N, C-alpha and C positions, 0 to 999 in steps of 0.2 A: 438732686443737686451735686455736682462733682465735688464740692467741699464737704459734703456730709459724710462723716465716717460710716464705713461699713457697719461697724457695730460700736456701739456707746453704752457705757454703764455710767449712772450716775447715783451716788450716795446709796449703794447697795448693801443691803444689811441682812444677815440670816443668823439667827440663833437655833440651837438644839438643847432644848431644856435650859440649864443653866450657863451653857457654854455658847460664848459668842464666837462664832466662826468667821464671819465677814462684818466689818465694823465700819461700813461707809467707802465701799471700794468705788473709785472713778478711774475710768479707763476709756480712751478712744483707741479704735484699730481702723487704720485706713484703708481704701481700697486696693486690693492686690499687694497689702503689706503683710510681713510675716512678722508677727508678734509673738514672743516667747515669754511667759510668765514664770519667774524662778520663785524658790523659796523653800523652806525646810518643810518636814513633814507636819501635817496639821495647821499650815499657815493659811490655808483657805484656797489653794490652787484648783482642786478638784471641785469644790463647791462652787467657784466663781463659774466653772466650764459647764457644770451642771445647770446652774441659773440661767445662763444664755440659752442653753438647749431646752429649757423648759422641764426638765426633769425635777427641779427643786424650784418651790415658789420663794421668792425673797420675802422677808418679812416687810421689807421698806425699799424703796428706791425704784428707779426706772432703768429699763434695758430698751434699746432701740436696734433694729437692724434696718439697713437703709432709711433710717430716719423714722421708722415706723415702731411704736411701742409694741412689745412682744410680752410683756409679763402677765396680763390677764387675757390671753387670747382663748377663744373658744377651741375646742378640741380639732375640728375640722380646718381652722385658720393655722393652728400650730402645726398640723401635718404638712400644710401648704408650705410654712417656713422651713421646717426641718427637711423637706423635701430637695431643699437647696443647698443642704449641708452634708459633708461626708465626715466620717469619724474613724480614725484609728485608735483603738482601745488599747489600754494598756494589758500586756499579756495575749494581745492579738484577738481574743475572743471569738475565735473561729467555731462554727457548728460541727461538732464531731461527726454528726449523722449525715452530713452532706459533702459530696466530692469539692475538691479544691474550685473547679469552675462554677459550682453551683453556689459556694460561698460568694465568690466575686459577683456572680450575677443577682444575689439575693435582693439587692436594693432594687435593681432594675425589675426583677419580676415581681416582687411585693410591693414595692413603692411606686414603680411607674406603671404597671400592668403589662410589661412586656412579655410576650410568650417565651417560653424556655427555649424554643427552637430559634428565636431571633436574638436572646440574650446571650447564649451560648458563644457564639463567634466574637461578640463584644468582650465577653469575659477572656476569651482566649487572648485576643489582641492587647487587652489591657494587662494581662500576665506578662506578655512580651514587654511592656513598657518598663516593668520592673525586674527585667532579665530573668525570667522564667519560660520555658519552652511548653507548647502545648500539651505535651505528654504529662507535664505536672498537673494540668487540669484535670486528669483522670484519676489522681491519687487520693488518698484520704487525708486530712490534717495530721493524723498520728503518725502518718509515714514521713512527715517533713521534719527537719531541724528547725530549731527556734529561729535561725535567721530567715529560713524559708517561709515560715508561717508569718514572720513580721513582713515579709514582702507581699505575701497574700493578703494580710490585713490591709496593707497600703493599696493594693490593686482593688480590693473592695471598696475603700474609701474614695477612689478617683474614678470607678467605674461609670458613675452616672454624671461625670463632669460637673461636679458641684461648684457653686459661687465660694462657698466657704468650707474649710477643712479644720477639723480639730484633731491635735495629736496629743493623746494622754501618754506622757513617759514614754515615747517612742523607742527608746534604745535600751529600756530596762530589761536586764537578763542577758544581755548579749555581749560578746568579747568586744575589745576594742576596735579591731579590724572590721567587724560585722557592723557594729555600731556606726563607723564611719561610712560604709557602704549604705546604710538606711539613711544616714544624713543626707548623702550625696542623692539618692532616689528622691527624698522628700523635696529637696531644693529644685530638682530637675521636673517633678511632676508638678509642683505648685507653679513654677513659671510657666510650664506647657499650658496649663488651664487658665493662667491668669487670675488664679484664686486668691482669695484672702485667707490666711492661715493663723491660727492661734495655737500654740503649743504650750503645754506645762511640763516641767522638767526640773530636776535638780542636778542633771548632767550639764556642767558649764561647757564641755567640749561639744556637746550637741547643740547648745544654744548659741555658741558663738558661730556654728556653722550654718544654721538654718534661720537665724534671725535677721531681720531688718532693724528691728527695736526690740530692746529687752526690758520688762519691766519687774520689780521685786516686790513681792507681797509678803508682810510680816504682821502677824497678829491681826490678820483680816483687813489691812489697809495696804494700798500701793504706796510704798514710802520712796521709791525712786523709779525713773523710766528715763532711757536715752538709747543712743545708738550702741552697736556693739563696740565700736571704737572708743565710746566714752566710758564703758563701764570699768576698765582698769584705772581710771582716773576720776571716778564718781564724786568723791569727797564725801562719801556717805559711809560712816563707820560700820553699818549694818552690812551694806553691800560689800564692803572691804572683806569684813570677816568671812562672809558666807563665800565669796569667789575664791579665797585662799584657805577655806576650810580650817580656821583656827578656832580651837576650842575657847580661847579667851577672847573677850569682846563684849559688846553689849547685848548679843543674842544669847539668851540662857537657855539651855535645854533642861528640861525635867527629867532628873535621873535619880531613881530610887537608890538611897544609900542606907544599908541596913545597920 
């Protein structure tokens, strides 16, 4: 149904030993919407993403994609769901032993069963969509700058034309100019595909650039969500402290004091 969210989480919980990481996450992500989840280190951003991907099994709660429950899928069914998903990993996570084009084509060859000969021109074309020429495809990842590696990782994420794309801290480790270039590429690629995007970041400049809506997670719960325009006047003291980077406020960081 058209009004069914692309992704829905309801009362999702996850503990690791005595530590509660997710404490009842509720979140809807609409079709072709770009949702950015912000929050400090250890707030539950990455675990939320891994639960949606099926890499971590929640202790409680429901996760749906296109209205279909995904928490207890069998391995083959999970593979079918994840085949519709692209992922840009923090740190790019390129395979050092593969050439750039082979990295971009990896999901096509391994996930879709496309031959290397057929996958290579798709990879080269996709590199062009992120501003990299065909000659880059023959290089090894170690020969690339951090910004170029991030572009290659983005090309890999979109090569199979996924319905959903996850971005894990997409601008970490980049200078401000290259970070803005990557943000622009993310926006352009997501719009070109008509994909649903979920990003996690603590980079507010990036969040403002790529988001349709922003949700803030704190101590394992979504404490605020709204449009980019609303975040500066959220009326939420936790959001206000976070977006302005203030040490004083309701968010307390655990700091060891000798």
